[in-house]
C-alpha positions in Angstrom: 141.4 16.3 -52.3 140.3 19.2 -49.9 143.2 21.4 -51.8 141.8 20.4 -55.2 138.3 21.4 -53.9 139.7 25.0 -52.7 141.5 25.6 -55.8 138.4 24.6 -58.0 136.1 26.8 -56.3 138.6 29.8 -56.3 139.2 29.6 -60.2 135.2 29.0 -60.5 134.5 32.2 -58.4 137.5 34.1 -59.6 138.4 33.5 -63.5 136.6 36.2 -65.7 134.6 35.0 -68.6 134.5 31.1 -67.4 132.0 29.2 -69.2 132.8 25.9 -67.5 135.4 24.5 -65.1 135.9 20.6 -64.8 138.0 18.8 -62.3 137.6 15.6 -60.2 135.7 17.8 -57.8 132.4 18.0 -60.1 133.4 15.1 -62.3 130.2 13.0 -63.5 130.3 9.5 -62.5 128.3 7.5 -65.2 128.0 3.6 -64.8 125.3 0.9 -66.0 123.7 -1.3 -63.6 121.6 -4.2 -65.0 119.0 -2.2 -67.2 119.9 1.3 -65.9 122.2 3.8 -66.5 123.1 5.9 -63.4 124.7 9.3 -63.5 125.7 10.8 -60.4 128.8 13.1 -59.0 132.0 11.3 -58.6 132.5 13.1 -55.1 128.8 12.9 -54.0 130.6 13.1 -50.2 134.2 13.9 -49.6 136.2 11.0 -48.4 136.4 11.1 -44.9 138.9 8.3 -44.0 141.5 6.3 -45.6 138.8 3.6 -46.7 136.8 6.1 -48.5 139.5 8.0 -50.1 140.8 4.5 -51.6 137.4 3.7 -52.7 137.1 7.0 -54.4 140.9 6.5 -56.1 139.7 2.7 -57.6 136.2 4.3 -58.9 138.7 7.1 -60.4 141.5 4.8 -61.6 138.8 2.4 -63.2 137.0 4.6 -65.3 138.8 5.3 -68.6 137.3 8.8 -69.1 139.0 10.1 -66.2 142.8 8.4 -66.5 145.0 10.7 -68.9 142.2 13.5 -68.7 141.5 14.3 -65.3 144.0 12.0 -63.5 147.5 10.9 -64.3 147.8 7.0 -64.8 149.8 6.8 -61.4 147.6 9.2 -59.9 150.2 11.4 -59.0 148.4 14.8 -60.9 145.1 15.8 -61.6 143.7 18.3 -64.0 141.7 21.2 -64.1 139.9 21.9 -67.5 138.5 25.8 -68.0 136.8 26.6 -70.8 136.1 30.2 -71.4 133.3 32.1 -72.8 135.2 34.5 -74.6 133.4 35.3 -77.9 134.6 34.9 -81.2 135.7 38.4 -82.3 135.8 38.1 -85.9 133.1 39.8 -88.0 130.1 37.3 -89.1 131.5 35.9 -92.4 135.1 37.0 -91.8 136.8 33.3 -91.4 140.1 34.6 -92.2 140.4 37.8 -90.0 143.6 37.7 -88.4 145.8 36.3 -91.2 148.2 38.3 -92.6 147.4 38.6 -96.6 148.4 40.7 -99.6 146.1 41.1 -102.4 147.7 41.0 -105.9 145.1 41.7 -109.1 142.0 39.4 -107.4 144.5 36.8 -106.3 145.5 36.4 -102.4 148.9 35.5 -101.4 149.2 34.4 -98.0 152.4 35.8 -96.0 154.5 33.5 -93.7 157.3 35.3 -91.8 157.6 38.1 -93.9 157.6 36.4 -97.1 154.9 35.3 -99.6 153.6 31.8 -99.9 155.3 31.6 -103.5 158.5 32.9 -102.0 158.4 30.4 -99.3 158.1 27.6 -101.8 161.0 28.9 -104.0 163.2 29.0 -101.0 162.5 25.4 -99.5 164.6 24.1 -102.2 167.5 26.4 -101.6 167.7 26.1 -97.8 170.9 26.5 -96.5 173.0 26.7 -100.0 173.7 30.4 -99.8 175.0 29.7 -96.2 176.9 26.6 -96.7 178.3 27.0 -100.3 
């Protein structure tokens, strides 16, 4: 857990354009008790002994929001989720920016792998006929 904490904090301090980072280090523990909803940090205190580590593992593995997302089902691996704040580089309203397109008489034909979409459709039925007789 200490290594995960160091890595989490190193990434948080050094990754440029970081919007958010999530791991077991800063995961929220949300649970219901009678008529209350309790939201707290999963790791309010780092485990100091084997019994505390075992209790943390049980809380983590009992939470379906953590398993397969922040920890593997066998607890052998953990995840660090990094979200960047890299802005959208497209011009406003330019939702197709970055696509390779060819305009013909008011009609737009997308290109895929150097051929137009229409050429790709025509060639699907002939796949391999030229090569295999």
